[in-house]
C-alpha positions in Angstrom: 44.0 72.8 -26.2 41.5 72.9 -29.0 40.6 69.2 -28.5 37.5 68.2 -26.5 36.3 64.8 -25.4 32.5 64.1 -25.2 31.6 60.8 -23.5 28.6 59.0 -25.1 27.0 55.6 -24.9 26.0 53.6 -28.0 23.0 51.3 -28.4 22.1 48.4 -28.3 24.9 47.3 -26.0 25.1 50.7 -24.1 28.8 50.7 -25.0 30.7 53.6 -23.6 32.5 55.6 -26.3 34.3 58.9 -26.5 33.9 61.4 -29.3 36.9 63.6 -29.9 36.3 67.0 -31.4 38.8 69.6 -32.6 37.7 73.2 -32.4 34.1 72.1 -32.5 34.6 69.7 -35.4 34.0 65.9 -34.9 37.2 64.0 -35.6 36.7 60.4 -34.4 35.0 58.1 -32.0 37.0 55.9 -29.6 35.5 52.8 -28.1 36.9 49.7 -26.4 36.3 46.3 -28.0 34.8 43.5 -25.9 38.4 42.4 -25.3 39.4 45.9 -24.0 41.5 47.0 -27.0 40.8 50.5 -28.3 39.1 51.0 -31.7 39.0 54.3 -33.6 36.4 55.4 -36.1 37.1 58.6 -38.1 33.9 60.5 -38.8 32.9 63.2 -41.1 31.5 66.3 -39.4 27.8 66.5 -40.3 27.0 69.3 -37.9 28.8 72.1 -39.7 27.3 71.6 -43.2 30.6 72.4 -44.9 33.9 70.9 -45.6 36.5 71.5 -42.9 40.3 71.1 -43.0 41.4 69.1 -40.0 45.0 69.9 -39.5 46.2 69.8 -36.0 49.3 68.8 -34.0 49.8 65.1 -33.9 51.2 65.2 -30.3 48.0 66.9 -29.0 45.8 64.4 -30.9 47.7 61.3 -29.6 47.5 62.7 -26.0 43.8 63.2 -26.3 43.2 59.7 -27.7 45.3 58.2 -24.8 43.3 60.2 -22.3 40.0 59.1 -23.8 41.1 55.4 -23.8 42.1 55.7 -20.1 38.9 57.3 -19.1 36.8 54.7 -21.0 38.7 51.9 -19.3 37.9 53.5 -15.9 34.2 53.9 -16.9 34.0 50.2 -17.9 35.7 49.2 -14.6 33.1 51.1 -12.7 30.2 49.6 -14.7 31.6 46.1 -14.0 31.6 46.9 -10.2 27.9 47.6 -10.3 
């Protein structure tokens, strides 16, 4: 699959987030709200320095988002245990 999930933390709250990339291009950032509901932020790829066409299979994208949300929920659960 051409999708990749990079797990990151965001300041100042050190909120876990997942950046989804497609073939090395940034697509979006997934984070969980304080209530645990997933939020998505679509981002423009600043690393490539050129416009890119982001056309990809919806099924693969949805599966990747669901995996990122599941992994973030697990990450937050582990943080709460400590």
